[in-house]
C-alpha positions as CSV (number, residue, x, y, z in Angstrom):
1,X,61.2,99.6,89.8
2,X,59.4,102.9,89.4
3,X,59.5,105.3,92.4
4,X,56.5,105.8,94.7
5,X,54.5,108.7,93.6
6,X,52.6,110.8,96.1
7,X,48.9,111.3,95.2
8,X,46.5,113.7,96.9
9,X,43.3,112.2,98.0
10,X,40.4,114.0,96.1
11,X,37.5,112.1,97.6
12,X,38.8,110.2,100.6
13,X,40.5,107.0,101.1
14,X,38.9,103.7,101.5
15,X,40.7,100.6,100.3
16,X,41.7,101.7,96.7
17,X,38.8,104.3,96.2
18,X,41.3,107.2,96.6
19,X,42.7,106.1,93.2
20,X,39.3,106.1,91.4
21,X,37.3,108.8,89.8
22,X,33.5,108.4,89.8
23,X,32.7,105.5,87.6
24,X,30.4,106.6,84.5
25,X,30.8,103.6,82.3
26,X,31.9,99.9,82.5
27,X,34.9,100.0,84.4
28,X,36.2,102.0,87.5
29,X,38.5,104.9,86.2
30,X,41.7,106.3,87.9
31,X,41.8,109.9,88.9
32,X,43.3,112.3,86.6
33,X,46.3,112.7,88.9
34,X,47.1,109.1,88.9
35,X,46.5,108.7,85.2
36,X,48.9,111.4,84.6
37,X,51.6,109.8,86.8
38,X,51.1,106.5,85.1
39,X,51.5,108.4,81.7
40,X,54.9,109.7,83.0
41,X,56.0,106.4,84.1
42,X,55.3,104.8,80.6
43,X,56.9,107.6,78.9
44,X,60.1,107.4,81.1
45,X,60.3,103.8,80.5
46,X,59.8,104.1,76.8
47,X,57.0,101.3,77.0
48,X,54.0,103.5,76.2
49,X,50.3,102.8,76.2
50,X,50.0,104.3,72.5
51,X,52.2,104.9,69.6
52,X,51.8,108.5,70.2
53,X,53.1,108.4,73.8
54,X,55.9,106.0,72.6
55,X,57.3,108.8,70.4
56,X,56.4,111.4,73.0
57,X,59.8,112.5,74.1
58,X,61.3,112.1,70.6
59,X,58.7,114.4,69.1
60,X,59.4,117.2,71.7
61,X,63.3,116.9,71.2
62,X,63.5,116.2,74.9
63,X,67.0,114.9,76.1
64,X,67.2,112.0,78.3
65,X,68.6,114.0,81.2
66,X,65.6,116.5,81.0
67,X,63.0,113.9,80.4
68,X,62.1,113.2,84.1
69,X,61.7,117.0,84.9
70,X,59.5,117.3,81.9
71,X,57.3,114.5,82.8
72,X,56.4,115.8,86.2
73,X,55.8,119.2,84.8
74,X,53.1,117.2,82.6
75,X,51.7,115.9,85.7
76,X,51.5,119.3,87.3
77,X,49.8,120.5,84.2
78,X,47.3,117.7,84.2
79,X,46.4,117.6,87.9
80,X,46.7,120.2,90.5
81,X,47.0,117.5,93.0
82,X,50.7,117.4,92.4
83,X,53.3,120.1,93.1
84,X,56.4,118.5,91.9
85,X,59.9,119.7,93.0
86,X,62.0,116.8,91.6
87,X,62.1,113.7,89.1
88,X,62.1,111.3,92.0
89,X,58.6,112.0,93.0
90,X,59.3,114.1,96.1
91,X,56.6,116.9,96.4
92,X,55.9,119.8,98.6
93,X,52.7,121.3,99.8
94,X,50.5,118.3,99.9
95,X,47.9,117.9,102.5
96,X,48.0,115.0,105.2
97,X,45.4,113.1,103.1
98,X,47.9,112.0,100.5
99,X,48.4,108.3,99.4
100,X,51.4,106.9,97.5
101,X,51.4,104.4,94.7
102,X,54.1,102.8,92.4
103,X,54.0,101.2,89.0
104,X,55.0,97.5,89.3
105,X,55.0,96.6,85.5
106,X,53.9,98.6,82.4
107,X,54.3,97.0,78.9
108,X,52.4,96.8,75.5
109,X,51.3,93.6,74.1
110,X,49.4,92.5,71.0
111,X,46.1,92.9,72.9
112,X,46.7,95.3,75.7
113,X,48.5,98.2,77.1
114,X,49.0,96.8,80.5
115,X,49.9,98.6,83.8
116,X,49.8,97.2,87.3
117,X,50.2,99.7,90.2
118,X,50.7,98.9,93.9
119,X,49.1,101.1,96.8
120,X,49.5,100.5,100.4
121,X,46.5,98.1,100.4
122,X,46.1,96.8,97.0
123,X,47.4,96.0,93.4
124,X,45.3,97.4,90.4
125,X,45.4,96.2,86.9
126,X,44.9,99.1,84.4
127,X,44.3,98.3,80.6
128,X,44.4,100.4,77.4
129,X,45.1,104.1,77.3
130,X,41.7,104.7,79.2
131,X,43.4,103.7,82.5
132,X,40.3,101.8,83.1
133,X,40.7,99.4,86.1
134,X,40.2,95.5,85.1
135,X,41.3,93.8,88.4
136,X,41.7,94.7,92.1
137,X,44.0,92.4,94.2
138,X,43.9,93.4,98.0
139,X,47.0,92.7,99.7
140,X,46.6,90.6,102.8
141,X,46.7,92.2,106.2
142,X,46.8,89.3,108.3
143,X,43.8,90.0,110.2
144,X,41.5,87.6,108.6
145,X,38.8,90.3,107.8
146,X,36.6,89.2,105.0
147,X,35.8,92.8,104.2
148,X,39.2,93.2,102.7
149,X,38.3,90.9,99.6
150,X,35.3,92.9,98.4
151,X,35.8,95.5,95.7
152,X,32.3,97.3,96.0
153,X,32.0,97.0,92.3
154,X,30.6,94.6,89.7
155,X,33.1,91.9,90.4
156,X,31.4,91.3,93.7
157,X,28.1,90.8,91.8
158,X,29.5,87.9,89.7
159,X,30.4,86.1,93.0
160,X,26.5,85.6,93.6
161,X,26.3,83.8,90.3
162,X,27.0,80.4,91.7
163,X,24.1,80.4,94.1
164,X,21.5,80.7,91.5
165,X,22.7,78.0,88.9
166,X,23.0,74.2,89.2
167,X,26.0,72.7,90.3
168,X,28.7,72.4,87.8
169,X,31.7,74.1,86.3
170,X,31.4,78.0,85.7
171,X,33.0,80.1,82.9
172,X,34.6,83.5,83.3
173,X,34.9,85.0,79.9
174,X,37.3,88.0,80.3
175,X,39.4,86.7,83.3
176,X,41.5,89.7,83.6
177,X,43.6,89.5,86.8
178,X,41.2,87.0,88.4
179,X,39.4,89.2,90.7
180,X,35.9,87.6,90.0
181,X,37.5,84.1,90.4
182,X,39.0,84.9,93.6
183,X,35.6,86.3,95.1
184,X,33.8,83.2,93.6
185,X,36.2,80.6,95.3
186,X,35.9,82.8,98.5
187,X,32.2,82.4,98.5
188,X,32.2,78.9,97.2
189,X,35.5,77.1,97.7
190,X,34.6,73.8,96.0
191,X,33.7,75.6,92.5
192,X,35.5,74.5,89.4
193,X,36.1,77.5,87.3
194,X,37.3,78.0,83.7
195,X,38.7,81.5,82.8
196,X,39.4,82.7,79.3
197,X,41.7,85.5,78.6
198,X,43.2,86.2,75.1
199,X,46.3,87.8,76.0
200,X,48.9,85.3,77.5
201,X,51.3,88.1,78.7
202,X,48.6,89.4,80.8
203,X,48.1,86.2,82.4
204,X,51.8,85.9,83.1
205,X,51.8,89.2,84.8
206,X,48.7,88.5,86.8
207,X,50.2,85.2,88.1
208,X,53.4,87.3,89.1
209,X,51.6,90.2,90.7
210,X,47.9,89.8,91.3
211,X,48.1,86.4,92.8
212,X,46.4,84.3,90.0
213,X,48.6,81.4,90.4
214,X,47.1,80.8,93.8
215,X,43.8,80.5,92.4
216,X,45.0,77.7,90.0
217,X,45.8,75.6,93.0
218,X,43.0,73.2,94.5
219,X,41.4,74.4,97.6
220,X,40.9,72.0,100.5
221,X,37.3,71.3,99.1
222,X,38.6,70.5,95.6
223,X,37.7,74.0,93.8
224,X,40.3,75.6,91.5
225,X,40.5,77.9,88.4
226,X,41.7,76.4,85.1
227,X,43.1,79.2,83.0
228,X,42.6,79.0,79.2
229,X,44.4,81.5,76.9
230,X,42.4,82.2,73.8
231,X,39.4,83.9,72.3
232,X,36.5,83.7,74.9
233,X,33.9,83.8,72.1
234,X,35.2,81.1,70.0
235,X,33.5,77.6,69.6
236,X,36.4,76.0,71.5
237,X,35.7,78.1,74.6
238,X,33.6,75.3,76.0
239,X,33.5,72.1,77.8
240,X,31.6,68.7,77.4
241,X,28.5,68.6,79.3
242,X,28.2,72.5,79.3
243,X,28.7,75.2,82.0
244,X,26.2,75.7,84.9
245,X,26.9,79.4,84.5
246,X,28.8,82.0,82.5
247,X,30.1,85.4,83.6
248,X,31.0,87.7,80.8
249,X,33.2,90.7,81.3
250,X,34.5,91.3,77.8
251,X,36.0,95.0,76.8
252,X,38.6,96.5,74.7
253,X,39.7,100.0,74.7
254,X,37.2,101.0,77.3
255,X,34.2,99.7,75.4
256,X,32.3,96.4,75.5
257,X,33.0,94.1,72.6
258,X,30.8,94.8,69.5
259,X,29.9,91.0,69.2
260,X,28.1,91.3,72.7
261,X,25.6,93.7,71.1
262,X,24.7,90.9,68.6
263,X,21.8,88.4,69.2
264,X,23.6,85.5,67.6
265,X,26.4,85.8,70.0
266,X,24.1,85.3,73.1
267,X,22.4,82.5,71.4
268,X,25.8,80.7,70.8
269,X,26.8,81.3,74.3
270,X,23.5,80.0,75.6
271,X,24.2,76.6,73.7
272,X,27.3,76.3,75.8
273,X,25.2,76.1,79.1
274,X,23.8,72.9,80.7
275,X,20.0,72.9,81.5
276,X,18.7,75.5,83.7
277,X,22.3,77.4,83.5
278,X,22.5,81.1,83.4
279,X,24.7,84.0,81.9
280,X,25.7,87.0,84.1
281,X,26.9,89.9,82.1
282,X,28.7,93.2,82.8
283,X,26.9,95.3,80.2
284,X,28.7,98.6,80.5
285,X,26.7,101.9,80.8
286,X,24.0,103.5,78.8
287,X,25.1,104.4,75.3
288,X,26.8,107.8,74.9
289,X,24.2,109.3,72.9
290,X,21.8,109.2,75.7
291,X,23.9,111.4,78.0
292,X,21.6,114.3,77.6
293,X,18.6,112.3,78.7
294,X,20.7,110.9,81.6
295,X,21.4,114.4,82.7
296,X,17.7,115.2,82.7
297,X,16.7,112.2,84.5
298,X,19.4,112.8,87.2
299,X,17.9,116.5,87.8
300,X,14.2,115.2,87.9
301,X,14.7,112.0,89.8
302,X,17.1,110.1,91.9
303,X,16.2,106.9,90.0
304,X,18.2,106.1,86.9
305,X,16.2,102.9,86.1
306,X,14.9,104.1,82.6
307,X,18.3,104.4,81.1
308,X,18.9,100.5,80.9
309,X,16.6,100.3,77.9
310,X,19.3,102.4,76.1
311,X,22.0,99.9,76.8
312,X,22.8,98.0,73.3
313,X,24.1,94.9,75.0
314,X,20.7,94.6,77.2
315,X,18.8,95.2,74.1
316,X,20.4,92.4,72.2
317,X,20.1,90.1,75.4
318,X,16.3,91.0,75.6
319,X,15.9,89.8,72.0
320,X,17.8,86.7,72.6
321,X,16.0,85.9,75.7
322,X,12.6,87.4,75.5
323,X,10.8,87.4,78.9
324,X,13.9,85.5,80.5
325,X,16.2,88.4,81.5
326,X,16.7,90.4,84.5
327,X,18.8,93.6,85.0
328,X,20.1,95.8,87.8
329,X,22.3,99.1,87.8
330,X,25.2,99.2,90.2
331,X,24.2,102.0,92.6
332,X,25.9,104.9,94.3
333,X,29.6,104.7,94.5
334,X,29.5,101.2,93.1
335,X,29.6,102.6,89.5
336,X,27.3,103.3,86.7
337,X,27.2,100.2,84.7
338,X,24.4,97.7,84.3
339,X,24.4,93.9,84.9
340,X,22.2,91.3,83.3
341,X,21.1,87.7,84.2
342,X,19.5,85.2,81.9
343,X,16.7,82.9,82.8
344,X,13.6,83.2,84.7
345,X,13.3,86.1,87.2
346,X,15.0,84.6,90.4
347,X,13.3,84.1,93.9
348,X,15.4,86.8,95.5
349,X,14.7,85.6,99.0
350,X,15.8,82.1,98.1
351,X,18.9,83.5,96.4
352,X,19.8,85.6,99.3
353,X,19.8,82.6,101.8
354,X,22.8,81.1,100.0
355,X,25.1,84.4,100.0
356,X,27.0,86.3,102.5
357,X,25.3,89.4,103.7
358,X,27.6,91.4,101.5
359,X,26.0,90.1,98.4
360,X,22.5,89.5,99.8
361,X,21.9,93.1,100.6
362,X,22.0,94.2,97.0
363,X,19.9,91.5,95.4
364,X,16.7,93.7,95.7
365,X,18.0,95.8,93.1
366,X,17.4,93.2,90.4
367,X,14.3,93.8,87.8
368,X,12.7,91.8,85.3
369,X,13.4,93.2,81.7
370,X,10.6,94.1,79.5
371,X,11.3,96.0,76.2
372,X,8.4,97.2,74.3
373,X,8.4,96.3,70.6
């Protein structure tokens, strides 16, 4: 087990937000200090998040006895939040607003670089060398407070999908550690969910550390999650009769899968729906080449609405579902990514009546999608 590593809070502590830098893309990111410490643990273990990291100590001719000290100096260089004095994570000079986390597991598979870290309140799944956050599992506090479940990110939004689709099974493409599934079953315990994840080892680790196995058990009202290991975009990722809804959250190396920027992909997914079914998509952020335009927009207006037209996934969706696509941008601290919803523009008032207050408050941000030819 890796030692607990102190981390200075850079932006205040609220649930796991102390660990995250401001999100400017599809997934929340860990702050630089946390990323540096995670890099250090990976190097110490010899299980790296890239070939370069895996050879890091050998390339620098660092002996085993000196490795820990070197790595904490690396942390110091990458983040002023650390003032390391020993290889065990002991620090001096930290303010009272510090938090601690430890790495529960870190390994490389055929598909992912997997790191799961634990704080005093949560466990967080990080994938690939970007240290993007792919799942959050809040540790139970025993007070029955529903607010402990919410993430203040796009996973919460996926939990609103069951209320806008017909009754029936719902697919989660890109299951990760099961955050969206957990929230969906919280809102609607009778749901039958089917989750696809390509990495079997990730599923095993999520069962071990992120409570995924609990979701596979039937609820009192008969709901549960069926986990499927395989390609979420393959023809086999389907069921007889179709899904009432599909939630799509497919990323690799910090980027949305390129297949999701192709019209044919969405037409194929649409064929897996039952009548009146819908698809909800985490579309990531605006394309990188629009960053200069984005900066100008932020300087001239508090609205970021115009940037959605630069998202390649939304463009493909608009072509696949002309006149039947809606979009929204996660606002404020909730991130910078865009969500899309297929089908006719929903009656937001009716939709909100079937949701808890936490979800109904943000429905007003949905907009119909119209892109000029």
